[in-house]
TINU-532302 format. One record per residue: residue in one letter; residue number from 1; x, y, z of N, C-alpha, C, CB in turn. Coordinates in steps of 0.02 Angstrom, whole numbers, plus 32768, in hexadecimal, padded with zeros to 4 digits. Each point is the difference from the previous one (the first is absolute). Glycine has a CB too. Example, Ala and Ser with C-alpha at 12.3 -4.5 7.8 and 13.67 -1.06 7.14 Angstrom:
! TINU-532302
{"a" 1 {8294 7EE4 8186} {7FD3 803B 8000} {802D 803C 8000} {7FA1 7FC5 803E}}
{"s" 2 {804D 8070 7F9E} {802A 803B 8003} {7FD9 8037 8025} {803B 7FE0 7F94}}
***
This chain:
! TINU-532302
{"m" 1 {D03A B50A A183} {7FBC 7FEB 800D} {7FDC 802A 8032} {8022 7F92 7FE3}}
{"v" 2 {7FAC 808B 8002} {7FD7 802F 8029} {7FCC 7FDC 8029} {8011 8057 7FAB}}
{"k" 3 {7FF3 7FB5 809C} {7FCF 7FDE 802B} {7FBA 8019 7FFB} {805B 7FEC 804C}}
{"n" 4 {7F73 7FEA 7FC5} {7FB9 8012 7FF9} {7FF1 803B 8023} {7FE3 7F91 7FF4}}
{"e" 5 {8039 807A 804D} {7FF6 8035 8029} {8015 8046 7FE6} {800A 7FAC 8055}}
{"e" 6 {802D 804D 7F88} {8017 803B 7FD9} {7FD8 8013 7FC8} {8067 7FE2 801F}}
{"k" 7 {7F82 7FEA 7FB6} {7FD1 8010 7FCC} {7FC2 801E 8018} {802E 7FA9 7FC2}}
{"t" 8 {7FBB 8043 8077} {7FBB 8011 801D} {800F 804E 8017} {7FD8 7F79 802F}}
{"l" 9 {805F 8095 7FF1} {8006 8042 801A} {8009 8035 7FC6} {8032 7FCD 806C}}
{"a" 10 {7FF3 8018 7F63} {800C 8036 7FCA} {7FC4 800A 7FDC} {8074 7FE5 7FF2}}
{"a" 11 {7F56 7FE9 8002} {7FBC 800A 7FE4} {7FD6 802F 802D} {8005 7F8B 7FCB}}
{"v" 12 {7FFE 8067 8070} {7FD6 8026 8033} {801A 8046 8005} {7FE7 7F96 8044}}
{"l" 13 {805A 8077 7FB0} {801A 8045 7FFB} {7FE4 8024 7FC6} {8066 7FDD 8036}}
{"y" 14 {7F89 8009 7F96} {7FDA 8021 7FC6} {7FB9 8004 800F} {8050 7FD5 7FAC}}
{"v" 15 {7F8B 7FF7 806A} {7FB9 7FFB 8011} {7FF0 8030 8033} {7FFD 7F8D 7FE3}}
{"i" 16 {802A 8081 8055} {7FF1 802B 8037} {800B 804C 7FDF} {8027 7FA3 8066}}
{"s" 17 {7FFB 8062 7F69} {8005 8047 7FE5} {7FBF 801A 7FEC} {8071 7FEA 7FD7}}
{"f" 18 {7F64 7FEE 8018} {7FC1 8021 7FEC} {7FD2 801B 803E} {8006 7FB1 7F99}}
{"f" 19 {800D 8038 80A5} {7FE2 8019 803C} {8024 8036 8022} {7FD4 7F96 800B}}
{"a" 20 {8070 8059 7FF6} {802E 8034 8029} {8043 8006 7FD4} {7FD0 7FDD 807F}}
{"p" 21 {8026 8052 7F4D} {8036 8006 7FCB} {8047 8005 8019} {7FAD 8037 7FBE}}
{"i" 22 {805F 7FE7 8082} {8048 800C 8012} {8010 7FDC 8045} {7FFF 8076 7FC0}}
{"i" 23 {7FD5 7F88 806F} {8009 7FDE 803A} {8007 7FBE 7FFF} {7FCC 804D 8027}}
{"g" 24 {8001 7F91 7FBB} {7FF9 7FBB 7FF6} {8046 7FD9 7FE0} {7F7A 801F 7FF0}}
{"p" 25 {8090 7FF6 7FD1} {8041 7FE4 7FE3} {8041 8019 8022} {7FC5 7FFB 7F94}}
{"l" 26 {8036 803D 8090} {8042 8015 801C} {800D 7FD1 8044} {7FF0 8085 7FCE}}
{"i" 27 {7FDE 7F6F 8057} {8007 7FCE 8034} {8019 7FC4 7FED} {7FAD 8030 8032}}
{"i" 28 {8032 7FAE 7F9A} {8013 7FBF 7FEE} {8048 7FFF 7FE4} {7F86 7FE4 7FEC}}
{"w" 29 {808D 804F 7FED} {8041 800C 7FE0} {8036 800A 803A} {7FC6 8037 7F95}}
{"l" 30 {802A 7FF4 8097} {8030 8012 8034} {8006 7FC0 802C} {7FE2 8080 7FFE}}
{"l" 31 {7FF4 7F5E 8013} {8006 7FC6 802F} {801F 7FBF 7FE1} {7F9B 8030 803A}}
{"k" 32 {8061 7FCE 7F86} {8018 7FC1 7FD9} {803C 8009 7FD5} {7F8C 7FDE 7FFC}}
{"k" 33 {8089 8062 7FF3} {8035 8009 7FC9} {803C 7FE3 801C} {7FD1 8069 7FCF}}
{"d" 34 {8044 7F95 806F} {8042 7FE2 800E} {7FF8 7FAE 7FFF} {8025 806D 804A}}
{"e" 35 {7FA7 7F7B 7FC4} {7FFB 7FB8 7FFF} {7FF0 7FE2 7FB9} {7FDA 800A 8079}}
{"s" 36 {800E 801A 7F5D} {7FEC 7FE2 7FBC} {8013 8032 7FC7} {7F9B 7FBD 8037}}
{"s" 37 {8092 802D 7FA1} {800B 8030 7FC5} {7FCB 7FFE 7FD2} {8074 7FF2 8008}}
{"f" 38 {7F63 7FDD 7FF1} {7FC3 8001 7FDA} {7FD5 8038 8011} {8007 7F8B 7FF9}}
{"v" 39 {7FE1 8077 8045} {7FD1 803B 8020} {802B 8036 7FF7} {7FBF 7FC3 805C}}
{"d" 40 {8082 8050 7FB0} {8026 8036 7FF4} {7FF3 8017 7FC1} {8050 7FDE 8048}}
{"y" 41 {7FB7 7FFA 7F83} {7FFE 8010 7FBC} {7FBD 801F 7FF0} {8050 7FA4 7FE7}}
{"h" 42 {7F7A 803C 802A} {7FBA 800C 7FF7} {7FEA 8046 8023} {7FEE 7F7D 7FFA}}
{"g" 43 {803A 808E 8043} {7FEF 803C 8021} {8021 803F 7FE2} {7FF1 7FBB 8066}}
{"k" 44 {8048 8038 7F7E} {8026 8037 7FD8} {7FD5 800A 7FC4} {807A 7FE2 8026}}
{"e" 45 {7F70 7FEB 7FBC} {7FDB 800A 7FBD} {7FBB 8024 800B} {8038 7F93 7FD1}}
{"y" 46 {7FAD 8059 8065} {7FC0 8021 800E} {8007 8048 800A} {7FD9 7F9A 8030}}
{"f" 47 {8056 8083 7FFE} {800C 8041 8010} {801C 8028 7FC5} {8011 7FDB 8072}}
{"n" 48 {8016 800A 7F5F} {8010 8020 7FC0} {7FC4 800E 7FD8} {806B 7FC9 8001}}
{"f" 49 {7F6A 8001 7FFD} {7FC4 8008 7FDB} {7FD0 8036 8024} {800E 7F85 7FD5}}
{"f" 50 {7FEC 8079 8068} {7FD3 8032 8023} {801A 8049 7FF5} {7FE1 7FA6 805A}}
{"i" 51 {8061 805F 7FAD} {8022 8049 7FF9} {7FF2 8017 7FB2} {8069 7FE7 805F}}
{"s" 52 {7FA2 7FEB 7F77} {7FFB 8012 7FB6} {7FB9 800E 7FF2} {8061 7FB7 7FDF}}
{"y" 53 {7F73 801F 8038} {7FB6 8014 7FEB} {7FE8 8033 8025} {7FE6 7F98 7FE2}}
{"s" 54 {8032 8077 8059} {7FEB 803D 8026} {8015 8040 7FD4} {800F 7FC1 8076}}
{"v" 55 {802C 8040 7F6C} {8014 8034 7FD4} {7FD5 8004 7FCA} {806C 7FF4 8021}}
{"y" 56 {7F85 7FD7 7FBD} {7FDA 8000 7FC0} {7FB7 801A 801B} {8049 7F96 7FBE}}
{"f" 57 {7FA0 8059 8073} {7FB6 801C 801D} {800F 8047 8008} {7FD5 7F97 8047}}
{"f" 58 {805D 8086 7FD8} {7FFE 8041 800D} {8004 802D 7FBE} {8034 7FE1 8072}}
{"i" 59 {7FF8 8005 7F61} {8002 8023 7FB2} {7FBC 7FFD 7FE9} {8076 7FDB 7FDC}}
{"s" 60 {7F6A 7FE7 8022} {7FBA 8002 7FE2} {7FD3 8031 8025} {800C 7F87 7FDC}}
{"g" 61 {7FF6 807C 8065} {7FD5 802E 8020} {8008 804A 7FF0} {7FFF 7FAC 8053}}
{"i" 62 {8042 8060 7FA2} {800B 8047 7FE6} {7FE8 8009 7FB4} {8068 8009 8051}}
{"l" 63 {7FA1 7FBC 7F8A} {7FEF 8009 7FB8} {7FAD 7FFC 7FFC} {807B 7FC7 7FD5}}
{"t" 64 {7F5C 8033 8062} {7FBC 8002 7FFC} {7FEA 8044 7FEB} {7FF8 7FA7 8054}}
{"i" 65 {8036 8092 7FB7} {7FEB 8041 7FED} {7FF3 7FFF 7FBE} {803B 8033 8052}}
{"v" 66 {7FF6 7FAD 7F80} {7FEF 7FFB 7FB5} {7FD7 7FC9 7FEC} {8064 8032 7FEC}}
{"l" 67 {7F78 7FAB 8045} {7FD6 7FC7 7FEC} {8020 7FBB 7FF0} {7FBB 805A 7FD6}}
{"i" 68 {807C 7FB3 8016} {8025 7FB8 7FE8} {800D 7FD8 8042} {8044 8035 7F92}}
{"g" 69 {7FC6 7FEC 80A3} {8014 7FDA 8040} {7FCA 7FD9 8018} {804D 8053 8020}}
{"f" 70 {7F78 7FB4 7FCD} {7FBE 7FCE 8012} {800C 7FB8 7FE1} {7FA8 8067 7FFB}}
{"v" 71 {8072 7F98 7FC2} {800C 7FC5 7FDC} {8040 7FE9 8021} {7FC5 8022 7F90}}
{"g" 72 {8076 7FFE 8083} {8037 7FE2 801E} {7FE6 7FE7 8044} {8057 804A 7FC2}}
{"l" 73 {7F86 7FCF 8064} {7FEB 7FE5 803E} {7FD9 7FC4 8002} {8005 8068 801E}}
{"a" 74 {7FCF 7F96 7FB2} {7FDA 7FBE 7FEE} {802E 7FC3 7FEB} {7FA0 804B 7FD6}}
{"i" 75 {808E 7FC9 8000} {8035 7FCE 7FE4} {8029 7FE7 803A} {8009 803C 7F8D}}
{"l" 76 {800E 7FF3 809B} {8028 7FEE 8038} {7FDD 7FD7 8038} {803F 8066 7FE3}}
{"g" 77 {7F83 7FAA 802B} {7FDA 7FDB 802B} {8001 7FB7 7FE7} {7FB9 8066 801F}}
{"i" 78 {8037 7F8E 7FA4} {7FF4 7FBC 7FE5} {8044 7FE2 8004} {7F9D 801D 7FB0}}
{"m" 79 {8098 7FFD 803D} {804B 7FE6 8005} {800E 7FEE 8045} {802A 8048 7FA3}}
{"l" 80 {7FC4 7FE1 8089} {801A 7FF8 804D} {7FD6 7FBC 8019} {8015 8090 801D}}
{"f" 81 {7FAA 7F69 7FCA} {7FE2 7FC7 8018} {8017 7FC8 7FE2} {7FA8 8039 8019}}
{"v" 82 {805C 7FBE 7FA4} {8014 7FC3 7FDC} {8050 7FF3 800E} {7F9E 8017 7FA0}}
{"f" 83 {808F 8014 8068} {8044 7FEB 8009} {8008 7FE5 8044} {8027 8053 7FB0}}
{"t" 84 {7FB0 7FC9 8085} {8003 7FED 8048} {7FE6 7FB1 8004} {7FE9 8086 802B}}
{"i" 85 {7FE3 7F6D 7FAE} {7FE6 7FB9 8001} {8035 7FD1 7FDD} {7F83 802B 7FFE}}
{"i" 86 {8096 7FEE 7FCC} {8033 7FD9 7FDF} {8041 7FEE 802E} {7FD3 803A 7F94}}
{"a" 87 {8043 7FFF 808E} {8034 7FF7 802E} {7FF1 7FCC 8039} {801F 8076 7FE3}}
{"a" 88 {7F9F 7F91 803D} {7FF2 7FD2 8035} {7FFF 7FB7 7FE6} {7FBE 805A 803A}}
{"i" 89 {8025 7F9A 7F86} {8005 7FBD 7FE4} {8044 7FE5 7FF4} {7F99 8019 7FCF}}
{"k" 90 {8090 8017 8016} {804B 7FEA 7FEB} {801F 7FF2 8041} {800F 804A 7F94}}
{"a" 91 {7FEA 7FDA 809D} {801D 7FF7 8046} {7FEE 7FBE 801E} {7FFA 807A 8012}}
{"y" 92 {7FBF 7F7F 7FEF} {7FE7 7FBE 801C} {8020 7FBF 7FDD} {7F91 803E 8019}}
{"e" 93 {8079 7FCB 7FA5} {8018 7FCA 7FD9} {804F 7FF3 8012} {7FA5 801F 7FA0}}
{"g" 94 {807C 801A 807E} {8048 7FFA 8011} {8021 8022 7FCF} {7FF9 7F99 8037}}
{"n" 95 {7FF2 808E 7F99} {8021 801F 7FCC} {8012 8053 8011} {7FBE 7FA3 7FAF}}
{"e" 96 {806F 8078 8035} {800F 8046 8008} {7FE0 8021 7FCE} {8066 7FEF 8032}}
{"y" 97 {7F7E 8049 7FDE} {7FD0 8029 7FCE} {8022 8045 7FFB} {7F8A 7FC5 8022}}
{"r" 98 {8085 8055 7F9D} {8013 8045 8002} {7FCB 802E 7FDD} {807A 7FDA 8001}}
{"f" 99 {7F70 804B 8025} {7FC8 8033 7FEA} {801A 8028 7FC4} {7FD2 800C 8079}}
{"p" 100 {800A 7FFB 7F55} {8011 802F 7FC6} {7FF8 8045 8014} {7FDB 7FB0 7FAE}}
{"l" 101 {804D 807D 8031} {7FFB 8049 8008} {800D 801F 8046} {7FAF 7FF4 7FA5}}
{"i" 102 {8081 7FEC 807C} {800B 801A 8046} {8048 8019 8008} {7FA9 7FAE 802D}}
{"f" 103 {8060 8083 8000} {804D 8014 8013} {8018 7FCE 802D} {7FF1 807B 7FF8}}
{"r" 104 {8048 7F6A 7FFF} {8022 7FD1 802E} {8023 8030 8036} {8015 7F9F 7FA2}}
{"i" 105 {7FCE 8077 8088} {801D 8020 803E} {8022 7FD2 802E} {7FA9 8052 7FF8}}
{"f" 106 {8037 7F77 8025} {801A 7FD0 802C} {8018 7FCA 7FCF} {7FB2 801C 8067}}
{"k" 107 {808D 7FD1 7FA8} {8022 7FCB 7FDD} {8014 7FC5 8022} {8021 8053 7FC2}}
***
């Protein structure tokens, strides 16, 4: 059973990523990962998501030379926003959420 504090911290981890994409989630994750397996799971999932989508944004940025990258950047921006909102809601509900299309670097 996941505690309310853990649910809230996991949801805040995602919401704060809109304002401080690396520092905010990293602070929450590092402070609470040993105390809560739920926050640890969401911290790992967020950083897998962040790394994967950074790579996708980099590739799309390079592909702007052939104009297709602009479409990729727009689609990735929408996916980033929507998946982050979904993850925050799922975390607040106490559920684990697996982002689609990410590399599982942290396990």
